[in-house]
C-alpha positions as CSV (number, residue, x, y, z in Angstrom):
1,M,-159.5,78.1,29.7
2,R,-158.4,79.3,26.1
3,Y,-155.8,76.2,26.0
4,L,-158.9,73.6,27.0
5,L,-161.1,75.4,23.9
6,T,-157.9,74.8,21.8
7,S,-157.4,71.5,22.9
8,N,-160.9,70.5,22.4
9,A,-161.1,72.0,18.7
10,L,-158.0,70.2,18.0
11,Y,-159.5,66.7,19.2
12,S,-162.8,67.5,17.5
13,S,-160.7,67.8,14.3
14,W,-158.8,64.6,14.8
15,I,-161.8,62.7,15.3
16,V,-163.2,64.0,12.0
17,Q,-160.0,63.2,9.8
18,N,-159.8,59.6,11.8
19,A,-163.3,58.8,10.9
20,E,-162.7,60.2,7.3
21,L,-159.7,57.9,7.2
22,F,-161.4,54.8,8.6
23,T,-164.4,55.4,6.2
24,L,-162.1,55.1,3.4
25,T,-160.2,52.3,4.6
26,Y,-163.3,50.4,6.0
27,G,-164.8,50.3,2.6
28,A,-161.6,48.8,1.1
29,I,-161.8,46.2,4.0
30,V,-165.7,45.6,2.9
31,R,-164.8,45.2,-0.8
32,Q,-161.8,42.5,-0.2
33,L,-164.2,40.6,2.3
34,L,-166.4,40.3,-0.7
35,T,-163.8,39.4,-3.0
36,D,-162.6,37.0,-0.5
37,L,-165.2,35.2,1.0
38,E,-167.9,35.7,-1.9
39,E,-170.8,34.9,0.3
40,V,-172.5,38.1,1.7
41,E,-173.7,36.4,5.0
42,E,-170.2,35.2,5.6
43,V,-168.9,38.5,5.1
44,N,-171.9,39.8,7.6
45,K,-170.5,37.6,10.0
46,Q,-166.9,38.4,9.3
47,L,-167.3,42.2,9.9
48,D,-169.5,41.4,13.2
49,Q,-166.5,39.4,14.6
50,M,-164.1,42.5,13.6
51,G,-166.3,44.8,15.5
52,Y,-166.5,42.7,18.3
53,N,-162.7,42.4,18.8
54,I,-162.7,46.0,18.3
55,G,-165.1,46.5,20.9
56,I,-163.2,44.8,23.6
57,R,-160.4,46.7,23.0
58,L,-162.0,50.3,22.3
59,I,-163.8,50.0,25.5
60,D,-160.3,50.5,27.6
61,E,-159.5,53.4,25.7
62,F,-163.5,55.0,25.7
63,L,-163.3,54.6,29.5
64,A,-160.1,56.3,29.9
65,K,-160.7,59.5,28.1
66,S,-164.7,59.8,28.3
67,N,-164.3,60.3,31.8
68,V,-167.9,58.9,32.2
69,S,-168.9,57.1,35.7
70,R,-170.0,53.7,36.0
71,C,-173.4,53.3,34.9
72,V,-176.1,52.3,36.9
73,D,-178.3,50.5,34.5
74,F,-178.5,49.3,30.7
75,R,-180.7,52.3,30.2
76,E,-178.0,54.8,30.9
77,T,-175.6,52.2,29.3
78,A,-177.4,52.9,26.2
79,E,-177.4,56.4,26.2
80,V,-173.5,56.6,26.8
81,I,-173.0,54.5,24.2
82,A,-175.2,56.5,21.9
83,K,-174.2,60.1,23.1
84,V,-170.5,59.8,24.1
85,G,-169.3,56.5,22.3
86,F,-170.5,57.2,19.0
87,K,-169.2,61.1,19.1
88,M,-166.0,60.0,20.3
89,F,-165.0,57.6,18.0
90,L,-167.1,58.4,14.5
91,G,-167.8,62.1,15.2
92,V,-171.4,61.6,15.4
93,T,-174.2,61.7,17.9
94,A,-177.2,59.1,18.1
95,S,-180.4,58.5,19.6
96,V,-182.0,56.0,22.0
97,T,-185.2,54.9,21.4
98,N,-188.1,52.1,21.4
99,W,-187.7,51.0,24.7
100,D,-189.3,47.8,26.2
101,A,-191.2,47.7,29.1
102,E,-188.3,45.9,30.9
103,G,-185.5,48.2,30.2
104,T,-183.5,45.4,28.4
105,C,-184.1,46.1,24.8
106,C,-183.9,49.5,22.5
107,S,-182.7,50.7,19.3
108,I,-180.0,53.2,18.6
109,V,-180.6,55.7,15.5
110,L,-178.2,56.8,13.4
111,E,-179.5,59.7,11.3
112,D,-175.8,60.4,10.0
113,N,-173.6,57.6,9.6
114,P,-169.9,58.5,8.1
115,L,-169.0,54.7,7.6
116,V,-171.6,55.1,4.2
117,D,-170.3,58.3,2.6
118,F,-169.6,57.5,-1.0
119,V,-171.2,53.9,-0.3
120,E,-173.8,52.4,-2.7
121,L,-174.5,48.5,-2.4
122,P,-174.6,46.9,-6.3
123,D,-177.5,44.5,-6.5
124,N,-175.5,41.5,-5.4
125,C,-174.5,42.8,-1.9
126,Q,-178.3,43.6,-0.9
127,G,-178.1,41.1,1.7
128,L,-175.1,42.9,3.0
129,Y,-175.2,44.7,6.2
130,Y,-172.5,47.2,5.4
131,C,-172.0,48.9,8.6
132,N,-172.2,45.9,10.5
133,I,-168.8,46.1,12.1
134,L,-170.9,48.7,14.6
135,S,-172.8,46.0,15.7
136,G,-170.1,44.3,16.7
137,V,-168.2,46.9,18.2
138,I,-171.1,47.7,20.7
139,R,-171.4,43.9,21.2
140,G,-167.7,43.5,22.3
141,A,-167.9,46.6,24.3
142,L,-170.8,45.6,26.4
143,D,-169.2,42.0,26.9
144,M,-166.5,43.8,28.0
145,V,-168.5,45.9,31.0
146,S,-170.1,42.3,32.2
147,M,-173.0,42.9,30.0
148,K,-174.0,40.1,27.3
149,A,-176.1,41.7,24.2
150,E,-177.4,40.9,21.1
151,V,-177.2,43.5,18.5
152,T,-179.1,43.1,15.0
153,W,-180.0,45.9,12.4
154,L,-183.5,46.9,12.1
155,R,-183.4,49.8,9.5
156,D,-180.4,50.2,7.1
157,A,-180.0,53.7,4.7
158,L,-178.1,51.9,2.2
159,R,-181.0,49.7,1.6
160,G,-183.8,52.1,1.5
161,D,-185.0,53.2,5.0
162,D,-184.6,56.8,6.4
163,V,-182.0,56.1,9.1
164,F,-179.9,53.4,10.4
165,E,-181.0,51.6,13.5
166,L,-179.8,49.0,15.4
167,Q,-181.5,47.1,17.9
168,V,-179.7,46.2,21.3
169,K,-180.9,43.8,23.4
170,L,-179.7,42.6,26.8
171,L,-179.3,39.1,27.3
172,K,-177.9,39.1,30.8
173,Q,-175.9,41.1,33.1
174,V,-173.0,39.1,34.4
175,P,-172.1,39.7,38.1
176,E,-168.4,40.8,38.3
177,E,-166.1,38.4,39.6
178,Y,-162.5,39.8,41.1
179,P,-159.7,37.3,40.3
180,Y,-158.5,37.6,44.3
181,K,-160.4,37.3,47.1
182,D,-159.6,39.7,49.8
183,D,-158.0,38.6,53.1
184,E,-160.2,39.2,55.9
């Protein structure tokens, strides 16, 4: 039991250190994109695409390390993203709110976001969704578990809001297809 506690403490420390390294590196990436692309909307698209590419790869690590069982519906999936995924990769916990009646649209709210430590948007970047990589990561990860989703920013603390809020809307649940047929 002592080893388990020590192992968990080391893993938590590793997450925090990696989140800090990612925060600093991410800022440099955003700045370089702004320099290279010049158009804020193009930077937003690029960050989303980068996040999508990360998400389709990150889901494997998440499923291997989290020991989360298969989610039964989109509601449970959103909770796992907020409570387990954000904790595992960014060291923060998010909350899930604002469900629609069909259970296909919700908000993921981050009160603490390590990506924005030491960040202040200049006036010429007010259209920038600095953390747009997160929307892409969520979209990519959901895509890999057969859920087509649209992820958009509703509130952004860098724009003067009190929290970061992402709206996640399930567009389509794709039935799983196996690459082979069972011989019966």
